C-alpha positions as CSV (number, residue, x, y, z in Angstrom):
1,M,-38.5,2.0,-54.4
2,F,-41.7,1.0,-56.2
3,A,-41.2,2.0,-59.8
4,D,-44.4,1.4,-61.8
5,R,-45.7,4.9,-61.3
6,A,-44.1,8.2,-62.2
7,K,-45.0,11.9,-62.5
8,I,-43.1,14.0,-65.0
9,Y,-43.2,17.3,-66.9
10,I,-43.1,17.2,-70.7
11,R,-42.7,20.1,-73.2
12,S,-42.8,20.1,-77.0
13,G,-40.5,22.4,-79.0
14,K,-41.5,26.0,-79.9
15,G,-41.7,26.8,-83.6
16,G,-39.0,29.0,-85.0
17,D,-39.9,32.6,-85.9
18,G,-40.2,33.6,-89.6
19,H,-37.4,36.0,-90.7
20,V,-37.7,39.5,-92.1
21,S,-35.1,40.4,-94.7
22,F,-34.7,41.7,-98.3
23,R,-32.5,40.9,-101.2
24,R,-29.5,43.2,-101.2
25,E,-27.3,42.4,-104.1
26,M,-25.1,44.5,-106.3
27,Y,-27.4,44.4,-109.3
28,V,-30.7,44.1,-107.4
29,P,-30.8,47.4,-105.4
30,N,-34.5,47.1,-104.6
31,G,-34.9,43.4,-104.1
32,G,-38.0,41.9,-102.7
33,P,-38.5,40.1,-99.4
34,D,-36.5,36.9,-98.9
35,G,-37.0,36.1,-95.2
36,G,-37.1,32.3,-94.6
37,D,-39.6,30.3,-92.6
38,G,-38.9,29.1,-89.1
39,G,-38.4,25.4,-88.4
40,D,-41.1,23.3,-86.6
41,G,-40.6,22.5,-83.0
42,G,-40.0,18.9,-82.0
43,D,-42.8,16.5,-80.8
44,V,-43.0,14.6,-77.5
45,I,-43.4,11.0,-78.5
46,F,-44.0,7.9,-76.2
47,E,-42.9,4.6,-77.5
48,V,-43.2,1.0,-76.1
49,E,-39.9,-0.7,-75.4
50,K,-40.4,-4.4,-75.2
51,G,-37.4,-5.0,-72.9
52,L,-38.7,-2.6,-70.2
53,N,-40.9,-3.8,-67.2
54,T,-40.7,-0.8,-64.9
55,L,-40.8,3.0,-65.0
56,V,-37.5,3.3,-63.0
57,D,-35.9,5.5,-65.7
58,Y,-38.2,8.3,-64.7
59,R,-37.4,8.1,-61.0
60,H,-34.6,10.7,-61.0
61,K,-35.1,12.7,-64.2
62,R,-38.5,14.3,-64.2
63,K,-38.4,17.0,-66.9
64,F,-38.3,16.2,-70.6
65,A,-38.3,18.7,-73.5
66,A,-38.1,18.5,-77.3
67,E,-35.9,20.9,-79.2
68,D,-37.2,24.3,-80.4
69,G,-37.2,25.0,-84.2
70,E,-34.6,27.4,-85.5
71,Q,-35.8,30.8,-86.8
72,G,-35.7,31.4,-90.6
73,G,-32.8,33.1,-92.2
74,K,-31.9,35.4,-95.1
75,K,-32.1,34.3,-98.7
76,R,-35.2,32.2,-98.0
77,C,-33.2,29.9,-95.7
78,H,-35.6,27.6,-93.8
79,G,-34.8,27.2,-90.1
80,A,-33.9,23.6,-88.9
81,N,-36.7,21.6,-87.3
82,G,-36.3,20.8,-83.7
83,K,-35.5,17.2,-82.8
84,D,-38.3,15.1,-81.3
85,I,-37.9,13.6,-77.9
86,I,-38.9,9.9,-77.7
87,L,-39.7,8.5,-74.2
88,K,-39.5,4.7,-73.9
89,V,-42.1,3.0,-71.6
90,P,-43.1,-0.6,-70.8
91,E,-46.1,-2.0,-72.6
92,G,-49.2,-1.4,-70.5
93,T,-48.3,2.1,-69.4
94,V,-51.2,4.4,-69.1
95,I,-50.5,8.1,-69.5
96,K,-52.8,10.6,-67.7
97,E,-53.0,14.4,-67.3
98,A,-51.8,14.9,-63.7
99,Q,-54.4,17.4,-62.5
100,T,-57.6,15.8,-63.9
101,G,-56.5,12.2,-64.0
102,K,-57.9,11.9,-67.5
103,V,-56.3,9.3,-69.8
104,I,-54.1,10.7,-72.6
105,A,-52.8,7.4,-74.0
106,D,-52.8,3.7,-73.2
107,M,-49.5,2.2,-74.5
108,S,-50.8,-1.3,-75.2
109,R,-52.3,-3.5,-77.9
110,D,-51.8,-1.8,-81.3
111,N,-50.8,1.6,-79.7
112,Q,-47.1,1.2,-79.6
113,R,-46.1,4.7,-80.5
114,Q,-48.1,8.0,-79.9
115,V,-47.3,11.7,-80.3
116,I,-48.5,13.2,-77.0
117,L,-47.5,16.9,-77.6
118,K,-47.1,18.4,-81.0
119,G,-44.3,20.9,-81.6
120,G,-45.2,24.4,-82.7
121,K,-45.2,25.1,-86.4
122,G,-42.6,27.4,-87.7
123,G,-43.6,30.9,-88.6
124,L,-43.7,32.2,-92.2
125,G,-41.0,34.5,-93.4
126,N,-41.8,37.9,-94.9
127,Q,-41.4,36.5,-98.4
128,H,-44.9,35.1,-98.1
129,F,-46.6,38.4,-97.5
130,A,-45.7,40.4,-100.5
131,T,-48.6,41.6,-102.6
132,A,-49.2,44.1,-105.4
133,T,-50.0,46.8,-102.9
134,M,-47.5,45.8,-100.2
135,Q,-44.2,44.9,-101.9
136,I,-42.0,45.4,-98.9
137,P,-43.7,43.6,-95.9
138,K,-41.7,44.3,-92.8
139,F,-43.2,41.6,-90.7
140,A,-43.1,37.9,-90.4
141,K,-45.1,35.3,-88.5
142,P,-43.8,34.2,-85.1
143,G,-43.5,30.4,-84.6
144,Q,-46.3,28.7,-82.7
145,P,-45.7,28.3,-79.0
146,F,-44.7,25.0,-77.3
147,Q,-47.1,22.8,-75.4
148,E,-46.4,21.6,-71.9
149,L,-48.0,19.2,-69.5
150,N,-47.6,17.5,-66.2
151,I,-48.4,13.9,-66.6
152,T,-48.6,10.7,-64.5
153,M,-47.6,7.3,-65.9
154,E,-49.0,4.1,-64.4
155,L,-47.9,0.7,-65.4
156,K,-50.8,-1.8,-65.6
157,V,-49.3,-5.1,-66.5
158,I,-50.7,-7.1,-69.3
159,A,-51.4,-10.7,-68.3
160,D,-54.2,-13.3,-68.8
161,V,-54.1,-14.5,-65.2
162,G,-53.3,-12.6,-61.9
163,L,-52.0,-14.4,-58.8
164,L,-53.8,-13.2,-55.7
165,G,-53.0,-13.9,-52.0
166,F,-51.5,-12.6,-48.8
167,P,-47.8,-12.3,-48.5
168,N,-45.9,-15.5,-48.0
169,V,-48.6,-17.9,-49.2
170,G,-46.2,-19.1,-51.9
171,K,-47.1,-17.2,-55.0
172,S,-43.6,-16.5,-56.1
173,T,-42.6,-20.1,-55.6
174,F,-45.6,-21.2,-57.6
175,L,-44.8,-18.8,-60.4
176,T,-41.2,-20.0,-60.5
177,R,-42.3,-23.6,-60.9
178,V,-44.9,-23.1,-63.6
179,S,-43.2,-20.5,-65.8
180,N,-40.0,-19.0,-67.0
181,A,-40.2,-16.2,-64.4
182,R,-37.5,-16.0,-61.8
183,P,-38.9,-13.7,-59.0
184,K,-37.0,-13.2,-55.8
185,V,-38.4,-15.2,-53.0
186,A,-38.1,-14.0,-49.4
187,N,-40.1,-14.0,-46.2
188,Y,-41.0,-10.3,-46.1
189,H,-44.4,-8.6,-45.6
190,F,-44.3,-7.5,-49.3
191,T,-42.6,-10.5,-50.9
192,T,-42.5,-9.0,-54.4
193,I,-41.8,-5.3,-55.0
194,H,-42.4,-5.4,-58.8
195,P,-45.0,-7.6,-60.4
196,S,-43.4,-10.6,-62.0
197,L,-44.6,-11.9,-65.3
198,G,-44.3,-15.5,-66.4
199,V,-45.3,-17.4,-69.5
200,V,-46.9,-20.8,-68.8
201,D,-46.3,-23.3,-71.7
202,L,-48.5,-26.3,-71.8
203,D,-48.2,-29.5,-73.9
204,N,-51.3,-28.7,-75.9
205,G,-49.7,-25.3,-77.0
206,A,-52.4,-23.3,-75.1
207,G,-50.1,-21.2,-73.0
208,F,-50.9,-18.0,-71.1
209,V,-49.3,-15.2,-69.3
210,V,-49.5,-15.0,-65.5
211,A,-48.6,-12.1,-63.2
212,D,-47.6,-12.4,-59.6
213,I,-49.5,-9.4,-58.0
214,P,-47.4,-8.4,-55.0
215,G,-48.8,-9.4,-51.6
216,L,-51.8,-7.5,-50.4
217,I,-52.8,-6.4,-46.9
218,E,-56.1,-5.3,-45.4
219,G,-56.8,-1.7,-46.3
220,A,-55.1,-2.0,-49.7
221,S,-58.1,-0.6,-51.5
222,Q,-57.8,2.6,-49.4
223,G,-54.1,2.9,-50.3
224,V,-52.7,1.3,-47.2
225,G,-49.1,0.1,-47.8
226,L,-48.7,-0.1,-51.5
227,G,-52.2,-1.2,-52.1
228,H,-53.3,1.0,-54.9
229,Q,-50.1,0.5,-56.9
230,F,-50.5,-3.3,-56.6
231,L,-54.2,-3.4,-57.3
232,R,-53.7,-1.5,-60.6
233,H,-52.0,-4.6,-62.1
234,I,-55.2,-6.7,-61.8
235,E,-57.2,-4.4,-64.0
236,R,-56.2,-6.1,-67.3
237,T,-56.3,-9.8,-66.2
238,K,-59.1,-12.1,-67.4
239,M,-59.2,-14.3,-64.3
240,M,-57.3,-14.9,-61.0
241,I,-55.6,-17.8,-59.3
242,H,-56.2,-17.2,-55.6
243,V,-53.3,-18.8,-53.7
244,L,-54.1,-19.8,-50.1
245,D,-51.8,-21.2,-47.4
246,A,-53.9,-24.3,-46.8
247,A,-51.4,-25.4,-44.1
248,G,-51.9,-22.2,-42.1
249,S,-48.2,-22.2,-41.6
250,E,-48.1,-18.7,-40.2
251,G,-51.2,-19.2,-38.1
252,R,-53.6,-17.8,-40.7
253,D,-57.0,-19.1,-41.6
254,P,-57.1,-19.6,-45.4
255,I,-60.9,-19.2,-45.6
256,E,-60.7,-15.9,-43.7
257,D,-57.8,-14.8,-46.0
258,F,-59.9,-15.4,-49.1
259,Y,-62.7,-13.2,-48.0
260,K,-60.4,-10.4,-46.8
261,I,-58.6,-10.3,-50.2
262,N,-61.9,-10.3,-52.1
263,K,-63.2,-7.5,-49.9
264,E,-60.3,-5.4,-51.0
265,L,-61.0,-6.2,-54.7
266,E,-64.7,-5.3,-54.2
267,E,-63.8,-1.9,-52.6
268,Y,-61.2,-1.1,-55.3
269,N,-63.2,-2.1,-58.3
270,P,-66.4,-4.2,-58.1
271,E,-66.1,-5.3,-61.8
272,I,-62.7,-6.9,-61.1
273,A,-64.1,-8.8,-58.1
274,K,-66.7,-10.4,-60.4
275,R,-64.0,-12.0,-62.7
276,P,-63.5,-15.8,-62.5
277,Q,-61.3,-17.1,-59.7
278,V,-59.9,-20.5,-58.9
279,I,-58.3,-21.4,-55.6
280,A,-54.8,-22.9,-55.4
281,A,-54.7,-24.5,-51.9
282,N,-50.9,-24.4,-51.5
283,K,-48.4,-26.0,-49.1
284,I,-50.3,-29.3,-48.8
285,D,-46.9,-31.0,-48.4
286,L,-46.9,-29.4,-44.9
287,I,-50.4,-30.8,-43.9
288,Y,-50.6,-34.1,-41.9
289,D,-54.4,-34.6,-42.6
290,K,-54.7,-33.3,-46.2
291,E,-58.2,-34.7,-46.8
292,E,-59.8,-33.0,-43.9
293,V,-58.4,-29.6,-44.8
294,I,-59.1,-29.8,-48.5
295,T,-62.7,-31.1,-47.9
296,K,-63.3,-28.1,-45.7
297,L,-62.1,-25.7,-48.4
298,K,-64.1,-27.4,-51.1
299,N,-67.3,-27.4,-49.1
300,E,-66.8,-23.6,-48.5
301,F,-66.1,-22.5,-52.0
302,E,-67.2,-25.0,-54.7
303,P,-70.9,-24.5,-54.0
304,K,-70.2,-20.8,-54.9
305,G,-68.7,-21.9,-58.3
306,I,-65.0,-21.5,-57.2
307,E,-63.0,-24.7,-57.9
308,V,-60.3,-25.7,-55.3
309,F,-57.1,-27.4,-56.4
310,P,-54.8,-28.8,-53.7
311,I,-51.2,-28.0,-54.8
312,S,-47.6,-27.8,-53.5
313,G,-45.4,-25.2,-55.0
314,A,-42.4,-26.9,-53.3
315,T,-43.0,-30.4,-54.8
316,G,-45.2,-29.6,-57.8
317,E,-48.1,-31.8,-56.7
318,G,-51.4,-30.9,-58.2
319,I,-50.1,-28.0,-60.3
320,K,-50.5,-29.7,-63.7
321,E,-54.3,-30.2,-63.1
322,L,-54.7,-26.6,-62.0
323,L,-52.9,-25.2,-65.1
324,Y,-55.0,-27.2,-67.6
325,F,-58.1,-26.1,-65.8
326,V,-57.1,-22.5,-66.1
327,S,-56.2,-22.9,-69.7
328,D,-59.6,-24.4,-70.5
329,K,-61.3,-21.6,-68.6
330,L,-59.4,-18.9,-70.5
331,A,-60.4,-20.4,-73.8
332,K,-64.1,-19.9,-72.8
333,I,-63.7,-16.3,-71.7
334,E,-64.6,-13.7,-74.3
335,D,-61.4,-12.0,-75.4
336,K,-62.1,-8.4,-74.5
337,P,-58.7,-6.9,-73.6
338,V,-59.0,-4.0,-71.2
339,F,-58.0,-0.8,-73.0
340,F,-58.2,2.7,-71.5
341,E,-59.7,5.1,-74.1
342,Q,-58.4,8.6,-74.5
343,E,-60.2,11.2,-72.4
344,Y,-57.8,14.1,-72.6
345,F,-56.8,15.7,-75.9
346,P,-53.8,18.1,-75.4
347,E,-54.3,19.7,-78.8
348,D,-57.8,20.8,-77.8
349,E,-57.3,21.5,-74.1
350,L,-54.0,23.5,-74.1
351,I,-55.0,26.1,-76.7
352,Y,-57.5,27.6,-74.4
353,E,-55.2,28.2,-71.4
354,D,-54.4,31.8,-70.4
355,L,-55.9,33.3,-73.6
356,P,-55.4,37.1,-73.7
357,F,-57.7,38.9,-76.1
358,T,-59.4,42.3,-76.6
359,I,-62.7,43.2,-78.2
360,E,-63.3,46.8,-79.4
361,I,-66.1,48.3,-81.5
362,E,-64.8,50.2,-84.5
363,N,-67.0,51.5,-87.4
364,D,-69.9,49.3,-86.2
365,M,-67.7,46.2,-86.3
366,F,-66.5,44.1,-83.3
367,V,-62.7,43.9,-83.7
368,V,-61.2,40.9,-81.8
369,E,-57.5,40.7,-81.3
370,G,-55.0,38.6,-79.4
371,P,-51.8,36.7,-80.1
372,K,-53.3,33.2,-79.9
373,I,-56.2,34.2,-82.1
374,E,-53.8,35.3,-84.8
375,K,-51.9,32.1,-84.5
376,M,-55.1,30.1,-84.6
377,L,-56.2,31.8,-87.8
378,G,-52.7,31.1,-89.2
379,Y,-53.0,27.3,-89.1
380,T,-56.8,26.7,-89.3
381,N,-58.3,26.0,-92.7
382,L,-61.6,28.0,-92.5
383,D,-62.6,26.8,-95.9
384,S,-63.1,23.3,-94.7
385,E,-66.2,22.3,-92.6
386,K,-64.0,20.6,-90.0
387,G,-61.6,23.5,-89.7
388,F,-64.4,26.0,-89.3
389,A,-66.2,23.9,-86.7
390,F,-62.9,23.7,-84.8
391,F,-62.5,27.5,-85.0
392,Q,-66.1,27.9,-83.7
393,K,-65.3,25.6,-80.8
394,F,-62.2,27.7,-80.1
395,L,-64.2,30.9,-79.9
396,K,-66.7,29.4,-77.5
397,E,-64.2,27.6,-75.2
398,S,-61.9,30.7,-75.0
399,G,-64.8,32.9,-73.8
400,I,-64.8,35.2,-76.9
401,I,-68.5,34.4,-77.7
402,D,-69.5,35.1,-74.1
403,Q,-67.8,38.5,-74.1
404,L,-69.3,39.4,-77.5
405,T,-72.7,38.6,-76.1
406,E,-72.0,40.8,-73.0
407,M,-71.0,43.7,-75.3
408,G,-74.4,43.5,-77.0
409,I,-73.6,41.8,-80.3
410,E,-76.7,41.0,-82.4
411,E,-77.5,38.7,-85.2
412,G,-76.1,40.2,-88.5
413,D,-73.4,42.2,-86.8
414,T,-69.9,41.9,-88.3
415,V,-66.9,40.5,-86.4
416,K,-63.4,41.3,-87.7
417,M,-60.3,39.2,-86.8
418,Y,-57.0,40.0,-88.5
419,G,-58.3,40.5,-92.0
420,H,-61.1,38.0,-91.7
421,Q,-64.7,39.3,-91.4
422,F,-67.6,37.1,-90.2
423,E,-71.3,37.8,-89.9
424,Y,-72.6,36.9,-86.5
425,F,-75.5,34.4,-86.2
426,I,-77.1,33.1,-83.1
C-alpha cells in the first residue's frame, strides 16, 4: 500500500474544571473558599523523526487524542495537567485541514516541531472569586474545551534532484549506482512504490540528494494510477534528471516518452515543468549503433537547452560526466527551498464553530450570553491592544455583531457581557 498520504483525526485535551469547596477545619468553622484550579489539557504536537521515510504508522490507527486535565481539588489542590501527545512524521510532511485543504504546517527546514492543537486551559477554582461583598462564592470556572480536527498528511520528499521517466527505463538501477540508496529493482509497471532517496557524493565535495520518483504513466496529472501521490514528490526539487530508454528495449520511443512525461508535469503544475532538466539517455550498452541514436536525441533536445548525456546504469558508462554537470547546474540555481506557508490557524478557526449565544435587551442594555463567550472573556486580555482586537474579531466572526445590528443597536448603546460593559461604536 502507498504510505506517503494519511488522513487522521486529532484531539487536544480538555481543561480540567475548577473546584468548589470551603475550608472545614476544627478551629476554622467558617473557612473561606479553597477550591483548586483544574489542570490544562494536553497539546497535540507533531515532530520530525529523522529515521522515518513513510507515513505507514498512520495506516491502521487513525484517531489520536491528548489527555484531559484533571479537575481541581479541595485545599487548593491543582489538578494534574493532561499529557501531550507527540506524533512523529518524516521530514517533508505537509499537514492540511481535511475539508478545506489549507496548510496547517510544513514539517521541513527549521520547522521540526509544532503544536497543532492546544489543550484547553484549566478552570479556576472558587478560591479566586472571593470578594469583600461575596465571601462564599459557590461557583468555579469550567475548563476550556478540547479542540479537534480531521487532517490529511502528505509526504513531499526533500531532494535537490528528481529522477523522471516511465517505468522500467532504469531509474532505480541508476540511483543504486550513483548513491547510497538501495531501492528494490523489478520489472513492474510501477517499479518503485515509495520514493527512494540517495545521497550522491562527488570527489569535489559538492554532493546532492536525488529522489527516484516512482514511474509515471499517462494521465498521472489527473490522478490515474498513483499519479497525484507520485507527482507530489517533485514539488520540492530544484531540477530533474529525465531518464530515457535510449535503446527502446520495450518498444518505446524515447523522444515520445519525454514529451508525454512533460505533458503530465505541465498539467499538474506548470511551474514545476519550467524547472531545469537534463536527459540521461540510458541503456546505451544495449544499442548497436550508439552514435546514430544519441545524435538523434541531441538534435531534438539540445537546441531547446536540454543537455543529453548517453549513459549506462548497468556498466556505469557516462554517469560521472552527468553527475558533475548536475552538480555545477545546482550550484548556479538560486537556493529557494519550497516551503508551504501556513494557511489554516486552528486557534482562530475552531473557536467560531457551533457558537451558541443569546442577546436580550434589559434596562436599555444589550446583554450577550453564551458558554463560549464566557470562556473567551476568561482567557482574553482586553487591556492589551492585541487582545482587544482578537476579541473584536471573535464577535464579528461568530455573528454577534450581525445580530446586534439586526436588533437595532445604535452608536453609543451599551453591550453587557458577563460583568464587562462596552460602548458600541460603528
